[in-house]
N, C-alpha and C positions, 0 to 999 in steps of 0.2 A: 521240794516235792514231798508230799506227805507219805509216810510209809506205814504199813500195817493197817491200812484202811482201803477196803475194796470199793470205795465210793465212785460212782460213775461221773464222768465229766459231761458237760452239755453237748459235746459233739458225738457222744457214743449213742448207739442204738438203744432204745428202751428194751426192758426185759420182755420176752415173748413167753406167754404161758399157753401151752397146748390145751385144747378142750377135747371132750369126748368125741365131738363130731369132726375133729380135724382142723377146725378154725383156730387162728391164733388170736389170743386176747392180749392186748398190750397193758402191762401194769403201769398205772399212772403214778408218777413219782414227782412230787412237787419240788424235790431237791434238784432234779435234773432240768425241769422245764419251768421257768418262772411264771409262764402263763397258767400252769396248773395250780399254782398258789392262788391266782385270781379265780380260777374255776371253783376252788373250795369255798370262796366267799358266796358264790351264787348257786351252787349245786342244789341245795335244798329248795330254793325258789323255783328252779327249773323243774325239779321233781314234783313240787306242789302244783305247777301249772299244767302238768301232763295228765290228761284223762286216761282212764283205763282202756286197753284194747288196741291202741295204735303204737305208742312209743313207750319205752321204759327209759329211765335215766341212764341205765347201763348202755343201751343202744346209742343214745346221744353221746355219751362219753367215748364210746368206741369210734363213732364217726369223727369226733374231734381228734382222738389219739392217732387214728390212721390218716389224718389230714384229709378226710373226705368232707369235712365241715369246718367252717371258720368260726372261731369264738372271739367276740369283741367285748371285752370287759370295759366298763366305765367306772365312775365313782360310785353311783347308786343304781346302775342299770347295766344290763348285758344283753347282747344279741348273739344268736347262732344262725348261720346261713350256709348254703351250699350252692355250687354251680351245677346246673342241669343243662345238658345238651340234648336237644330234642331232634327226632329224626328229620324234621323239616329244615334243620340247620340253625334254629334259634338257640343262642347260648344265653342262658338266663341265670341271674343271681337271685336265689329264692331265700327269703327269711323263713327260718323254721320255727324259732322260738325267740321270745323277747320277755324279759322280766325287769321289774324295778320301776324307777321313776319315768313316767311317760315323756315328760319334757326332755329329759336327758336322752331317752331313746330316739326321739325325733331329731335332736341335735346331732346324733351319731350317724344318721342316715346319709347325709351328703358325703361323708368320708367313706362309707361303705359303697356308695354309688361310684365314687372316684376309683376305688380299688377294683370294683367290678369292671369298669371301663378299661382299666389297665390290663385286666385279665381277659379282655376280648368279649365281654358280655354285651349283649345288645338290648337287654331289658332287665327289669327288676320285677319280682313277684312277691306279694305278701298274701299269705293265707292266714286269716285270723278271724277274730270276732268282729261283728258289725261296727263296733265303736272305732275300729281302725280306719274306716272309710272317712269319717269326719276329721280324724287326726292327720291323715296323710294327704288328703285332697289339696291342702295349701302347698304341698311339695310337688304337685303335679301328678299324683297317683289318681287313677280313675277306675271305677268298677269295670271288670273284665270277667265275664262269667260270674263266678262267686269268689273271685280272687281280685285283689288290687294289683294293677299293672301300670308300669311307667316305662315308656320307651326311653332308651339312652342314646 
């Protein structure tokens, strides 16, 4: 056992930082969570992909840190998604952001779908730019409103 070092172990809770409004912000620490080391590789790409007015990179980081969103890193691409439960009972896995190599992103989708099924999801949703329609149709996604939808 190492002495004289207050370093956290992976099973310890992350440091909580209180804010002026009473919310707790989790300090992201790549030494504690190896997934956060992967996040550092893609953070700037996610930040660049976000337009002003809806999301900030800090909001997305907090969703991930609080385990309200899932981060899927690949070699040259990454996805972030979350589960939404709608009042009518539909439990949907919704992709929020994707960055990097499009072919790799498409290759990651079946694994995300399998995880969503295991978590009780009944559908997948993708909200994104129109080009995603062409990319995702071969995987069974169809236009649904202005969102791509695939029943599971």
